[in-house]
PDB file of N, CA, C and O in Angstrom:
ATOM      1  N   MET A   1      23.707 302.380  -2.883  1.00  0.00           N
ATOM      2  CA  MET A   1      22.544 302.754  -1.958  1.00  0.00           C
ATOM      3  C   MET A   1      23.201 302.662  -0.515  1.00  0.00           C
ATOM      4  O   MET A   1      22.852 303.241   0.514  1.00  0.00           O
ATOM      5  N   SER A   2      24.068 301.928  -0.687  1.00  0.00           N
ATOM      6  CA  SER A   2      24.309 301.134   1.304  1.00  0.00           C
ATOM      7  C   SER A   2      24.921 302.738   1.964  1.00  0.00           C
ATOM      8  O   SER A   2      25.002 303.007   3.163  1.00  0.00           O
ATOM      9  N   VAL A   3      25.296 303.641   0.821  1.00  0.00           N
ATOM     10  CA  VAL A   3      25.407 304.760   1.525  1.00  0.00           C
ATOM     11  C   VAL A   3      24.832 305.714   1.687  1.00  0.00           C
ATOM     12  O   VAL A   3      25.026 306.556   2.564  1.00  0.00           O
ATOM     13  N   VAL A   4      24.175 305.709   0.996  1.00  0.00           N
ATOM     14  CA  VAL A   4      22.870 307.069   0.851  1.00  0.00           C
ATOM     15  C   VAL A   4      22.009 306.127   1.938  1.00  0.00           C
ATOM     16  O   VAL A   4      21.882 306.570   3.079  1.00  0.00           O
ATOM     17  N   ALA A   5      21.371 304.730   1.569  1.00  0.00           N
ATOM     18  CA  ALA A   5      19.970 304.338   3.052  1.00  0.00           C
ATOM     19  C   ALA A   5      20.527 303.397   3.441  1.00  0.00           C
ATOM     20  O   ALA A   5      19.829 302.382   3.457  1.00  0.00           O
ATOM     21  N   GLU A   6      21.980 303.246   3.928  1.00  0.00           N
ATOM     22  CA  GLU A   6      21.898 301.359   4.234  1.00  0.00           C
ATOM     23  C   GLU A   6      21.011 300.594   3.703  1.00  0.00           C
ATOM     24  O   GLU A   6      20.197 300.023   4.428  1.00  0.00           O
ATOM     25  N   VAL A   7      20.998 300.430   2.290  1.00  0.00           N
ATOM     26  CA  VAL A   7      20.584 299.169   1.898  1.00  0.00           C
ATOM     27  C   VAL A   7      21.848 298.692   1.147  1.00  0.00           C
ATOM     28  O   VAL A   7      22.722 299.421   0.677  1.00  0.00           O
ATOM     29  N   VAL A   8      21.794 297.315   1.114  1.00  0.00           N
ATOM     30  CA  VAL A   8      23.085 296.344   0.756  1.00  0.00           C
ATOM     31  C   VAL A   8      22.239 295.867  -0.873  1.00  0.00           C
ATOM     32  O   VAL A   8      21.133 295.351  -1.033  1.00  0.00           O
ATOM     33  N   CYS A   9      23.257 296.278  -1.878  1.00  0.00           N
ATOM     34  CA  CYS A   9      22.586 296.122  -2.857  1.00  0.00           C
ATOM     35  C   CYS A   9      24.003 294.961  -3.852  1.00  0.00           C
ATOM     36  O   CYS A   9      25.168 295.246  -3.578  1.00  0.00           O
ATOM     37  N   SER A  10      23.797 293.918  -4.774  1.00  0.00           N
ATOM     38  CA  SER A  10      24.268 293.204  -5.352  1.00  0.00           C
ATOM     39  C   SER A  10      23.796 292.169  -6.480  1.00  0.00           C
ATOM     40  O   SER A  10      22.714 291.581  -6.510  1.00  0.00           O
ATOM     41  N   PRO A  11      24.788 292.082  -7.348  1.00  0.00           N
ATOM     42  CA  PRO A  11      24.038 290.951  -8.614  1.00  0.00           C
ATOM     43  C   PRO A  11      23.855 289.374  -7.893  1.00  0.00           C
ATOM     44  O   PRO A  11      23.680 288.937  -6.755  1.00  0.00           O
ATOM     45  N   GLU A  12      23.946 289.038  -8.725  1.00  0.00           N
ATOM     46  CA  GLU A  12      23.588 287.659  -8.327  1.00  0.00           C
ATOM     47  C   GLU A  12      25.020 286.860  -8.565  1.00  0.00           C
ATOM     48  O   GLU A  12      25.883 287.474  -9.192  1.00  0.00           O
ATOM     49  N   SER A  13      25.296 285.620  -8.132  1.00  0.00           N
ATOM     50  CA  SER A  13      26.116 285.616  -7.663  1.00  0.00           C
ATOM     51  C   SER A  13      26.494 284.529  -9.172  1.00  0.00           C
ATOM     52  O   SER A  13      25.623 283.957  -9.826  1.00  0.00           O
ATOM     53  N   ALA A  14      28.085 284.461  -9.469  1.00  0.00           N
ATOM     54  CA  ALA A  14      28.014 282.973 -10.228  1.00  0.00           C
ATOM     55  C   ALA A  14      27.248 281.965 -10.657  1.00  0.00           C
ATOM     56  O   ALA A  14      26.711 281.694 -11.731  1.00  0.00           O
ATOM     57  N   ASN A  15      27.344 281.113  -8.872  1.00  0.00           N
ATOM     58  CA  ASN A  15      26.257 280.277  -9.542  1.00  0.00           C
ATOM     59  C   ASN A  15      25.193 280.045  -9.586  1.00  0.00           C
ATOM     60  O   ASN A  15      24.629 278.952  -9.639  1.00  0.00           O
ATOM     61  N   THR A  16      24.645 281.439  -9.563  1.00  0.00           N
ATOM     62  CA  THR A  16      22.852 281.618  -9.914  1.00  0.00           C
ATOM     63  C   THR A  16      23.004 281.693 -11.066  1.00  0.00           C
ATOM     64  O   THR A  16      22.365 280.954 -11.815  1.00  0.00           O
ATOM     65  N   HIS A  17      24.022 282.738 -11.609  1.00  0.00           N
ATOM     66  CA  HIS A  17      24.631 282.919 -13.170  1.00  0.00           C
ATOM     67  C   HIS A  17      23.921 281.817 -14.054  1.00  0.00           C
ATOM     68  O   HIS A  17      23.026 281.921 -14.893  1.00  0.00           O
ATOM     69  N   ALA A  18      24.762 280.515 -13.490  1.00  0.00           N
ATOM     70  CA  ALA A  18      25.242 278.841 -13.881  1.00  0.00           C
ATOM     71  C   ALA A  18      23.749 278.615 -13.906  1.00  0.00           C
ATOM     72  O   ALA A  18      23.333 278.365 -15.037  1.00  0.00           O
ATOM     73  N   ASN A  19      22.874 278.636 -12.994  1.00  0.00           N
ATOM     74  CA  ASN A  19      21.680 278.353 -13.407  1.00  0.00           C
ATOM     75  C   ASN A  19      20.434 278.531 -14.192  1.00  0.00           C
ATOM     76  O   ASN A  19      19.560 279.157 -13.592  1.00  0.00           O
ATOM     77  N   ARG A  20      20.227 278.244 -15.046  1.00  0.00           N
ATOM     78  CA  ARG A  20      19.348 278.563 -15.604  1.00  0.00           C
ATOM     79  C   ARG A  20      17.794 278.581 -15.125  1.00  0.00           C
ATOM     80  O   ARG A  20      17.047 279.521 -15.396  1.00  0.00           O
ATOM     81  N   ALA A  21      17.429 277.554 -14.457  1.00  0.00           N
ATOM     82  CA  ALA A  21      15.849 277.775 -14.332  1.00  0.00           C
ATOM     83  C   ALA A  21      15.994 278.950 -13.049  1.00  0.00           C
ATOM     84  O   ALA A  21      15.047 279.736 -13.049  1.00  0.00           O
ATOM     85  N   ALA A  22      16.965 279.180 -12.026  1.00  0.00           N
ATOM     86  CA  ALA A  22      17.039 280.211 -11.273  1.00  0.00           C
ATOM     87  C   ALA A  22      17.552 281.840 -11.867  1.00  0.00           C
ATOM     88  O   ALA A  22      17.766 282.775 -11.096  1.00  0.00           O
ATOM     89  N   MET A  23      17.685 281.933 -13.357  1.00  0.00           N
ATOM     90  CA  MET A  23      17.410 283.065 -13.823  1.00  0.00           C
ATOM     91  C   MET A  23      16.563 283.354 -14.514  1.00  0.00           C
ATOM     92  O   MET A  23      16.627 284.476 -15.016  1.00  0.00           O
ATOM     93  N   ARG A  24      15.249 282.362 -14.887  1.00  0.00           N
ATOM     94  CA  ARG A  24      14.566 282.231 -15.392  1.00  0.00           C
ATOM     95  C   ARG A  24      13.728 283.286 -14.003  1.00  0.00           C
ATOM     96  O   ARG A  24      13.328 284.450 -14.007  1.00  0.00           O
ATOM     97  N   ARG A  25      13.732 282.474 -13.200  1.00  0.00           N
ATOM     98  CA  ARG A  25      12.457 283.591 -12.009  1.00  0.00           C
ATOM     99  C   ARG A  25      13.169 284.809 -12.039  1.00  0.00           C
ATOM    100  O   ARG A  25      12.648 285.628 -11.281  1.00  0.00           O
ATOM    101  N   ARG A  26      14.012 285.173 -12.540  1.00  0.00           N
ATOM    102  CA  ARG A  26      14.590 286.763 -11.931  1.00  0.00           C
ATOM    103  C   ARG A  26      14.275 287.468 -13.396  1.00  0.00           C
ATOM    104  O   ARG A  26      14.527 288.669 -13.498  1.00  0.00           O
ATOM    105  N   THR A  27      13.695 286.707 -14.613  1.00  0.00           N
ATOM    106  CA  THR A  27      13.051 287.562 -15.574  1.00  0.00           C
ATOM    107  C   THR A  27      11.783 288.145 -15.259  1.00  0.00           C
ATOM    108  O   THR A  27      11.200 287.631 -14.305  1.00  0.00           O
ATOM    109  N   VAL A  28      11.277 289.005 -15.783  1.00  0.00           N
ATOM    110  CA  VAL A  28      10.446 289.422 -15.697  1.00  0.00           C
ATOM    111  C   VAL A  28       9.539 290.413 -17.087  1.00  0.00           C
ATOM    112  O   VAL A  28      10.093 291.325 -17.701  1.00  0.00           O
ATOM    113  N   ARG A  29       8.899 290.213 -17.200  1.00  0.00           N
ATOM    114  CA  ARG A  29       7.767 290.645 -18.313  1.00  0.00           C
ATOM    115  C   ARG A  29       7.839 292.237 -18.052  1.00  0.00           C
ATOM    116  O   ARG A  29       7.809 292.434 -16.837  1.00  0.00           O
ATOM    117  N   PHE A  30       7.931 293.544 -18.852  1.00  0.00           N
ATOM    118  CA  PHE A  30       7.559 294.572 -18.730  1.00  0.00           C
ATOM    119  C   PHE A  30       6.558 295.395 -20.115  1.00  0.00           C
ATOM    120  O   PHE A  30       7.106 296.430 -20.494  1.00  0.00           O
ATOM    121  N   GLY A  31       5.437 295.114 -20.745  1.00  0.00           N
ATOM    122  CA  GLY A  31       4.880 295.148 -21.522  1.00  0.00           C
ATOM    123  C   GLY A  31       5.167 293.951 -22.752  1.00  0.00           C
ATOM    124  O   GLY A  31       4.971 292.775 -22.442  1.00  0.00           O
ATOM    125  N   ASP A  32       5.505 294.193 -23.762  1.00  0.00           N
ATOM    126  CA  ASP A  32       6.630 293.436 -24.685  1.00  0.00           C
ATOM    127  C   ASP A  32       8.078 293.025 -24.327  1.00  0.00           C
ATOM    128  O   ASP A  32       8.582 292.062 -24.904  1.00  0.00           O
ATOM    129  N   ARG A  33       8.910 293.870 -23.196  1.00  0.00           N
ATOM    130  CA  ARG A  33       9.776 293.139 -22.730  1.00  0.00           C
ATOM    131  C   ARG A  33      10.341 292.021 -22.071  1.00  0.00           C
ATOM    132  O   ARG A  33       9.463 291.436 -21.437  1.00  0.00           O
ATOM    133  N   SER A  34      11.460 291.483 -21.964  1.00  0.00           N
ATOM    134  CA  SER A  34      11.776 290.642 -20.645  1.00  0.00           C
ATOM    135  C   SER A  34      13.182 291.275 -20.516  1.00  0.00           C
ATOM    136  O   SER A  34      14.006 291.841 -21.235  1.00  0.00           O
ATOM    137  N   ILE A  35      13.064 290.974 -19.518  1.00  0.00           N
ATOM    138  CA  ILE A  35      14.143 291.452 -18.756  1.00  0.00           C
ATOM    139  C   ILE A  35      14.197 291.012 -17.498  1.00  0.00           C
ATOM    140  O   ILE A  35      13.301 291.027 -16.654  1.00  0.00           O
ATOM    141  N   VAL A  36      15.552 290.523 -17.394  1.00  0.00           N
ATOM    142  CA  VAL A  36      16.740 290.339 -16.323  1.00  0.00           C
ATOM    143  C   VAL A  36      17.203 290.964 -14.964  1.00  0.00           C
ATOM    144  O   VAL A  36      18.362 291.367 -14.860  1.00  0.00           O
ATOM    145  N   CYS A  37      16.023 291.080 -13.569  1.00  0.00           N
ATOM    146  CA  CYS A  37      16.482 291.540 -12.610  1.00  0.00           C
ATOM    147  C   CYS A  37      17.500 290.970 -11.893  1.00  0.00           C
ATOM    148  O   CYS A  37      16.947 290.466 -10.915  1.00  0.00           O
ATOM    149  N   GLU A  38      18.702 290.764 -11.829  1.00  0.00           N
ATOM    150  CA  GLU A  38      19.727 289.750 -11.551  1.00  0.00           C
ATOM    151  C   GLU A  38      19.982 290.838 -10.583  1.00  0.00           C
ATOM    152  O   GLU A  38      20.368 290.356  -9.518  1.00  0.00           O
ATOM    153  N   TRP A  39      19.904 292.184 -10.558  1.00  0.00           N
ATOM    154  CA  TRP A  39      20.300 292.837  -8.707  1.00  0.00           C
ATOM    155  C   TRP A  39      19.453 293.048  -8.147  1.00  0.00           C
ATOM    156  O   TRP A  39      18.508 293.461  -8.818  1.00  0.00           O
ATOM    157  N   HIS A  40      19.251 292.937  -6.816  1.00  0.00           N
ATOM    158  CA  HIS A  40      18.909 292.522  -5.469  1.00  0.00           C
ATOM    159  C   HIS A  40      19.214 293.977  -4.625  1.00  0.00           C
ATOM    160  O   HIS A  40      20.106 294.668  -5.118  1.00  0.00           O
ATOM    161  N   ALA A  41      18.690 294.388  -3.655  1.00  0.00           N
ATOM    162  CA  ALA A  41      18.070 294.988  -2.636  1.00  0.00           C
ATOM    163  C   ALA A  41      17.936 293.745  -1.299  1.00  0.00           C
ATOM    164  O   ALA A  41      17.298 292.696  -1.392  1.00  0.00           O
ATOM    165  N   LYS A  42      18.491 294.073  -0.445  1.00  0.00           N
ATOM    166  CA  LYS A  42      18.628 293.284   0.777  1.00  0.00           C
ATOM    167  C   LYS A  42      18.352 294.044   1.704  1.00  0.00           C
ATOM    168  O   LYS A  42      19.278 294.673   2.216  1.00  0.00           O
ATOM    169  N   LEU A  43      17.048 294.207   2.179  1.00  0.00           N
ATOM    170  CA  LEU A  43      16.716 295.252   2.793  1.00  0.00           C
ATOM    171  C   LEU A  43      16.329 294.517   4.804  1.00  0.00           C
ATOM    172  O   LEU A  43      16.042 295.190   5.795  1.00  0.00           O
ATOM    173  N   GLU A  44      16.513 292.833   4.679  1.00  0.00           N
ATOM    174  CA  GLU A  44      17.395 292.236   5.806  1.00  0.00           C
ATOM    175  C   GLU A  44      17.904 291.440   5.081  1.00  0.00           C
ATOM    176  O   GLU A  44      17.636 291.155   3.914  1.00  0.00           O
ATOM    177  N   PRO A  45      19.068 290.848   6.122  1.00  0.00           N
ATOM    178  CA  PRO A  45      19.796 289.233   5.801  1.00  0.00           C
ATOM    179  C   PRO A  45      19.094 288.379   4.859  1.00  0.00           C
ATOM    180  O   PRO A  45      19.341 288.253   3.660  1.00  0.00           O
ATOM    181  N   THR A  46      18.203 287.816   5.532  1.00  0.00           N
ATOM    182  CA  THR A  46      17.459 286.446   5.124  1.00  0.00           C
ATOM    183  C   THR A  46      16.065 286.836   4.293  1.00  0.00           C
ATOM    184  O   THR A  46      15.368 285.960   3.780  1.00  0.00           O
ATOM    185  N   ARG A  47      15.807 287.980   4.235  1.00  0.00           N
ATOM    186  CA  ARG A  47      13.995 288.254   3.748  1.00  0.00           C
ATOM    187  C   ARG A  47      13.805 289.936   2.980  1.00  0.00           C
ATOM    188  O   ARG A  47      14.533 290.929   2.985  1.00  0.00           O
ATOM    189  N   ASN A  48      12.707 289.693   2.477  1.00  0.00           N
ATOM    190  CA  ASN A  48      12.159 291.138   1.944  1.00  0.00           C
ATOM    191  C   ASN A  48      13.629 291.686   0.940  1.00  0.00           C
ATOM    192  O   ASN A  48      14.397 292.589   1.272  1.00  0.00           O
ATOM    193  N   ARG A  49      13.733 290.684  -0.579  1.00  0.00           N
ATOM    194  CA  ARG A  49      14.585 291.520  -1.106  1.00  0.00           C
ATOM    195  C   ARG A  49      14.157 292.112  -2.279  1.00  0.00           C
ATOM    196  O   ARG A  49      13.014 291.747  -2.553  1.00  0.00           O
ATOM    197  N   VAL A  50      14.520 292.704  -2.890  1.00  0.00           N
ATOM    198  CA  VAL A  50      13.455 293.980  -3.856  1.00  0.00           C
ATOM    199  C   VAL A  50      14.796 293.406  -4.914  1.00  0.00           C
ATOM    200  O   VAL A  50      16.007 293.622  -4.912  1.00  0.00           O
ATOM    201  N   HIS A  51      14.053 292.735  -5.617  1.00  0.00           N
ATOM    202  CA  HIS A  51      15.006 292.180  -7.183  1.00  0.00           C
ATOM    203  C   HIS A  51      14.927 293.177  -8.415  1.00  0.00           C
ATOM    204  O   HIS A  51      13.737 293.287  -8.709  1.00  0.00           O
ATOM    205  N   PHE A  52      15.850 294.071  -9.387  1.00  0.00           N
ATOM    206  CA  PHE A  52      15.303 294.675  -9.944  1.00  0.00           C
ATOM    207  C   PHE A  52      16.496 294.958 -11.350  1.00  0.00           C
ATOM    208  O   PHE A  52      17.401 294.124 -11.316  1.00  0.00           O
ATOM    209  N   ALA A  53      16.629 296.044 -12.612  1.00  0.00           N
ATOM    210  CA  ALA A  53      17.185 295.768 -13.420  1.00  0.00           C
ATOM    211  C   ALA A  53      17.223 297.624 -13.694  1.00  0.00           C
ATOM    212  O   ALA A  53      16.292 298.395 -13.456  1.00  0.00           O
ATOM    213  N   ILE A  54      18.791 298.035 -14.334  1.00  0.00           N
ATOM    214  CA  ILE A  54      18.756 299.381 -14.597  1.00  0.00           C
ATOM    215  C   ILE A  54      18.931 299.135 -16.371  1.00  0.00           C
ATOM    216  O   ILE A  54      19.891 298.443 -16.712  1.00  0.00           O
ATOM    217  N   GLU A  55      18.305 299.517 -17.124  1.00  0.00           N
ATOM    218  CA  GLU A  55      18.491 299.928 -18.537  1.00  0.00           C
ATOM    219  C   GLU A  55      18.222 301.094 -18.833  1.00  0.00           C
ATOM    220  O   GLU A  55      17.173 301.546 -18.373  1.00  0.00           O
ATOM    221  N   GLU A  56      19.096 301.994 -19.718  1.00  0.00           N
ATOM    222  CA  GLU A  56      18.430 302.735 -20.443  1.00  0.00           C
ATOM    223  C   GLU A  56      17.963 303.918 -19.231  1.00  0.00           C
ATOM    224  O   GLU A  56      16.907 304.496 -19.485  1.00  0.00           O
ATOM    225  N   ASP A  57      18.733 304.352 -17.825  1.00  0.00           N
ATOM    226  CA  ASP A  57      18.339 305.820 -17.463  1.00  0.00           C
ATOM    227  C   ASP A  57      16.916 304.886 -16.396  1.00  0.00           C
ATOM    228  O   ASP A  57      16.306 305.656 -15.654  1.00  0.00           O
ATOM    229  N   ARG A  58      16.558 303.720 -16.356  1.00  0.00           N
ATOM    230  CA  ARG A  58      15.176 303.543 -15.756  1.00  0.00           C
ATOM    231  C   ARG A  58      15.406 302.019 -15.017  1.00  0.00           C
ATOM    232  O   ARG A  58      16.165 301.155 -15.454  1.00  0.00           O
ATOM    233  N   VAL A  59      14.547 301.901 -13.762  1.00  0.00           N
ATOM    234  CA  VAL A  59      14.970 300.983 -12.640  1.00  0.00           C
ATOM    235  C   VAL A  59      13.596 300.233 -12.806  1.00  0.00           C
ATOM    236  O   VAL A  59      12.662 300.737 -12.183  1.00  0.00           O
ATOM    237  N   TYR A  60      13.383 299.347 -13.391  1.00  0.00           N
ATOM    238  CA  TYR A  60      12.595 298.100 -12.851  1.00  0.00           C
ATOM    239  C   TYR A  60      12.444 297.307 -12.193  1.00  0.00           C
ATOM    240  O   TYR A  60      12.976 296.263 -12.571  1.00  0.00           O
ATOM    241  N   ILE A  61      11.862 297.250 -11.175  1.00  0.00           N
ATOM    242  CA  ILE A  61      11.004 296.974  -9.866  1.00  0.00           C
ATOM    243  C   ILE A  61      10.463 295.358 -10.539  1.00  0.00           C
ATOM    244  O   ILE A  61       9.358 295.210 -11.060  1.00  0.00           O
ATOM    245  N   GLY A  62      11.418 294.329 -10.402  1.00  0.00           N
ATOM    246  CA  GLY A  62      10.796 292.907 -11.259  1.00  0.00           C
ATOM    247  C   GLY A  62      10.206 292.129  -9.908  1.00  0.00           C
ATOM    248  O   GLY A  62       9.133 291.535 -10.015  1.00  0.00           O
ATOM    249  N   LEU A  63      10.699 292.135  -9.024  1.00  0.00           N
ATOM    250  CA  LEU A  63      10.537 291.247  -7.457  1.00  0.00           C
ATOM    251  C   LEU A  63      10.420 291.529  -6.561  1.00  0.00           C
ATOM    252  O   LEU A  63      11.269 292.345  -6.202  1.00  0.00           O
ATOM    253  N   PHE A  64       9.354 291.135  -5.495  1.00  0.00           N
ATOM    254  CA  PHE A  64       9.679 291.327  -4.020  1.00  0.00           C
ATOM    255  C   PHE A  64       9.650 290.106  -3.064  1.00  0.00           C
ATOM    256  O   PHE A  64       8.529 289.949  -2.579  1.00  0.00           O
ATOM    257  N   VAL A  65      10.425 289.344  -2.725  1.00  0.00           N
ATOM    258  CA  VAL A  65       9.837 288.052  -2.302  1.00  0.00           C
ATOM    259  C   VAL A  65      11.279 288.149  -0.755  1.00  0.00           C
ATOM    260  O   VAL A  65      11.968 289.040  -0.257  1.00  0.00           O
ATOM    261  N   ASP A  66      11.127 286.997  -0.591  1.00  0.00           N
ATOM    262  CA  ASP A  66      11.997 286.618   0.935  1.00  0.00           C
ATOM    263  C   ASP A  66      13.483 286.422   0.318  1.00  0.00           C
ATOM    264  O   ASP A  66      14.534 287.029   0.520  1.00  0.00           O
ATOM    265  N   HIS A  67      13.072 285.095  -0.696  1.00  0.00           N
ATOM    266  CA  HIS A  67      14.825 284.848  -1.639  1.00  0.00           C
ATOM    267  C   HIS A  67      14.269 283.855  -1.996  1.00  0.00           C
ATOM    268  O   HIS A  67      13.517 283.077  -1.410  1.00  0.00           O
ATOM    269  N   LEU A  68      15.019 283.928  -3.900  1.00  0.00           N
ATOM    270  CA  LEU A  68      14.671 283.106  -4.451  1.00  0.00           C
ATOM    271  C   LEU A  68      15.556 281.951  -4.502  1.00  0.00           C
ATOM    272  O   LEU A  68      16.637 281.970  -3.912  1.00  0.00           O
ATOM    273  N   PRO A  69      15.113 280.833  -5.251  1.00  0.00           N
ATOM    274  CA  PRO A  69      15.879 279.401  -5.290  1.00  0.00           C
ATOM    275  C   PRO A  69      17.875 280.095  -6.367  1.00  0.00           C
ATOM    276  O   PRO A  69      18.027 280.558  -7.498  1.00  0.00           O
ATOM    277  N   THR A  70      18.769 279.836  -5.393  1.00  0.00           N
ATOM    278  CA  THR A  70      19.785 279.931  -6.567  1.00  0.00           C
ATOM    279  C   THR A  70      20.417 278.787  -6.824  1.00  0.00           C
ATOM    280  O   THR A  70      21.248 278.731  -7.730  1.00  0.00           O
TER     281      THR A  70
END
């Protein structure tokens, strides 16, 4: 996405993955499924992050927030 739209995307860090509470904050219900939206697009350096997941050719937009705790 950075090449096409100048938007930086990355998965959560190892520190965030090690924090169960932080990872639960990134888990979103879509109907009867819970999906971890660990990837995030950084629209601005310290705010406006879009947390998402890609599964089976579908993009799930989970959260649009300033910054989640790690």
